[in-house]
Phi, psi and omega in degrees: 000140181278110188292349181270354183245117180297140176256191177302137185285125173289151184294141183232126172249139177240148180233126180228108179268341181229066175297162180220138170276109188277121179250124180227147178201189180214158176211155185298315186211137177267120184229125180299143173067012178250145168289114187264116174278125187254163174279197179299136177265157181225138173247134179222148171283108181249184184123146186311300188292318178299316179297323177301317180291324179296318179291321176297319180292324178291334180267011173098005178260190178208150178221169164248117184258125170257133175211158174261139180206149180200162173075178180299323179293325175294327173295320177294314175305315178300325177294321180296314179298314180300324179296331178276354177070023178276126178300132183215159171237116185260130175258106182299138174230161181283324181286163181271126174316135185288167171241154170234152190226123181237132183238125169266126178269102192291336177296328186241344186083001178289157182230129179252131187236124176243119186245113182281158192286322179107168181283163177273127177266137172282169182299319181303320184288314182289332177291330177292328177294319175297317177301322175295319176302310183300328180283332191248353186300128183281119172309121180064021173257214185229144177235124183247115178251108190221141177116171179287159174266135178278165176311140175095347180267126185296147183299334186273011182306304182295330177295322176294319176299324179292324176295318174304312183299316179303316182297338181247021177054034181257156179263134183256131176242130183237130174234092183213186180217172174064215181292336179294315180295308183305314181295317177306315186294339180292334187273335188082125182226171182286315183211143164234154178223071173282158174280169176301318178296320182291323176295316179300314181296321178301317185265357180070033182232162176263097188270083182252017177214154181298322178297317178294331180287314179296321180296320181294314179294321176295328179299316182293329179292309183302326181285348187076015178284334176208148177282329180222141175234120185251128174241118174266131188245028179064228180289350180273357177097215188211155179229144174228117180262124175226175179302116178075005185210139173231125181251143175227144176218138171283158173280144183287156177293109180223158175276110181282120176257318178200141181260004174305121181080006179293321178296317178291327171297317174306311184289320175300317180293317179302314186290320180303304185299321174296318181291340174276358174095007178278161185276179185291331178294314184292317182295322177295322174293317174301321178296314175296322179295317180294320180292324181287326181290327177291320181299335177291338186264161183273163174050239183257013177291145179257178191292156175253144188298320184299317180291319182294312178299323177298315179289325178299316175298325180289320182290338175294343178275351185255123175302130178276000000 
């Protein structure tokens, strides 16, 4: 098979149990105890799995997105998702969908990000999310479980998703941290995307060098916890550890406006290219390109296809 030519797309399911209505704006200077006059505001439907679905759709693919939503915020969130035309299954909850708030300080270029905790889910609600996954999981496809777990959801929630994926011979991708990530890794998954800090905390190590980061990622692969471990390292590029192979790529030179959503974009592009039948090297290039293209956009905006594909072509000239 020619790895440069996408084939028919294998089905992709995403899961977001703690979505967030992303509110972003700007102000000249953030000063305590002052009334801050802000510029124009922007609303986006955020959260790990939803952002993955949004990126995949922007890049020409399609997913089925399952997410939990409730209250007035959830209603606004649902309308934004519907406006983008993403196929979804909504799990109603009693609590109101959380918000996140991003403020760009124009005088300094600093960005301030406030992420709320999210509503507490009852056992009935989080089990309803699992039931939706069990009903919708694509045979031999991909399941992307991404984002934080809200209060009330057990730490082994993503591990349960991984078990469901295995029962349907689907590949499970998890983007989480802390106990939720640790529990998922006990089941063995296709791909995880921790940051260097999250991976260090997981293994109880200080990953302050590229070699220590590579060794830590390779450790998870050697243990059978994940087939692939992706580390995004900001300006230092990215690393992908797989069985018998470690790939490294620099980030392309772009003017960074905001890194919000860059990790989700990385994941979305990687899964899309793999689901199209491309190899891991091509998927890795696409992932780095999508993350960098998102960093080019302001506030909570995600990547544009034209930017991503231009950077993807540039990275194809660099040996991984």
